[in-house]
C-alpha angles and dihedrals in degrees: 000000000000105000118152142151120248115184088343094305121113116239127192116197089340092307115130100232095195093056090046095048092050090057100043133058115256143259101050142146120241122192134190116230088195093058092050092048091048092051093048094046090048089061093045092050092047092057091049107172098347112119106254147145124211108213107190112220103242093198091069093066119345101183108144094229091055091047090048091051090054094042089058087057089055092250120165122224139230112212135182101190143029088250091060090048089053089051091052092050093046088051093052097257122152115248089202087066093048127102121200114219132171138094098248109053108160123220090249091052091049091051092048092050091049091051090053092049099235119192095249149320117249097221116217103185144013089250091055091048091055091047093052090048091050094050094045091053091048088056094043092240140107124245118217110225143187119190118228113226122207099215096187093237124151108227091192095231136120109313091235092060102039110108108169104070124106092248094053119101095233130103135344117299113259090239092059103037098091089056089050092053090048089054091047091052090061095051119099096205099058136064117204111227108155155344125252142194137170120186104183149295135279090026112176099181124067093203095085089055092053092046090051093046092053089055092047093048090057090051091050091052092048090050091052091059086058091051091251105134123196121208100186141025119210111201095183122222134268103130106154134228132213113264097168122358101319119135105242118199114248121245089240092056091046095050092045090059090052096048094043093054094042104036095101093054095057093215130153108254118219120193128185107206119177114148093035090053100048109005097096093040098078143073132188111217116201137170126230112244097181143345108225125194126199129177089267108026150021120229125200103204115203135186094245117085141192087267087066097042121010104169097100096056096032098051101013082245123178120227124176114246119202136185110245089216125031105223133175091261110125111246117250135186113259148152114243106220140168135229097258117121093244130095087222090065097109138120100192140357130217094006123163110232136157102212145125139196113306096025122123128239129198123213111203136218097022098134093108126054092000116100092020090064094049121122142181094248110157085017091281117159119241109256133245124268127210133189124209105226115176109316096341141061116231128199111249099169125026120226110262121242129227087235090060091050091053097041098088091052102034093060090056097051113124 
């Protein structure tokens, strides 16, 4: 992300943020097309000539304009609902390059995905496998599948976003996966394409990926002795980014580990990056409503709330907060909080800022798991989103209205 001060004013991709904030209602999200393109191309370049497919994880940021940008680059997509598949299609994405993950696919969602000819289902349980088979047979078709293995690997990330431990709800235990593939090989409504795993999100160490891969390679070799041949391996996503001063692994290092371990198998590699594709591409711009002092603390109260951006209270996540304009005001220690009626409504604690009422703040690295987590709590409209494209910022999601929030209820009043 290119954020820098020029004559005390914060710029983002050469856009004067102060000028932009003065002309547009806050709070709002602002993304960099350049950052997203750089992240995508970095993955492509790292794979070089190795057969691969990048399936962007739609759940990270599902804005149609961002999906459209990636679709034009021939990206694939990783979805976890029929709604996300509809978004991919509306954005011009290719269902045949789309994998359907998630533990709770409904029968209607499975039917819809089959109708749209998705690339494959990442199967999470034996029960789901049998359901997909049944539905495929009812529709006189065959469902391509990949079975998700739970490799029992600790990704050393926040417990809420680890997905590869035995106690997590995801995938089929490594001790039971061979039996699942045997069962799948007898079913007439499914076609075995691949094998899949996903061990977590915001992973800052490549070692857990390598440990998982070594387990999966053994399973692939065991399957081959049973005449069950795999054509792709989907290693999921989860590569982390630096939010503070952490050392994040590079995409090149990450891909090299994958290709080194898998080169002898000659399999297509599928990855599902989300955070590492869009996380560093976004800012949340917010305006200071008041600066409140108590006997023990100072609070900078802004017009954005936890309904707009929930990562700090949900994950105790750190995000850098910067003044949009560097003034002569002496910096003071404060908590940056929103207007929501919850003590958890905060963006940062004990931050040093030199600001006053009416100033603007910028919260960094909010491109992933920001707007997608937003809600109407306290009957607050979801905020606008903009994308910096070239020398301009274009609106890619209009600010919601209170009237729109009330519409589904107002019509039912008696």
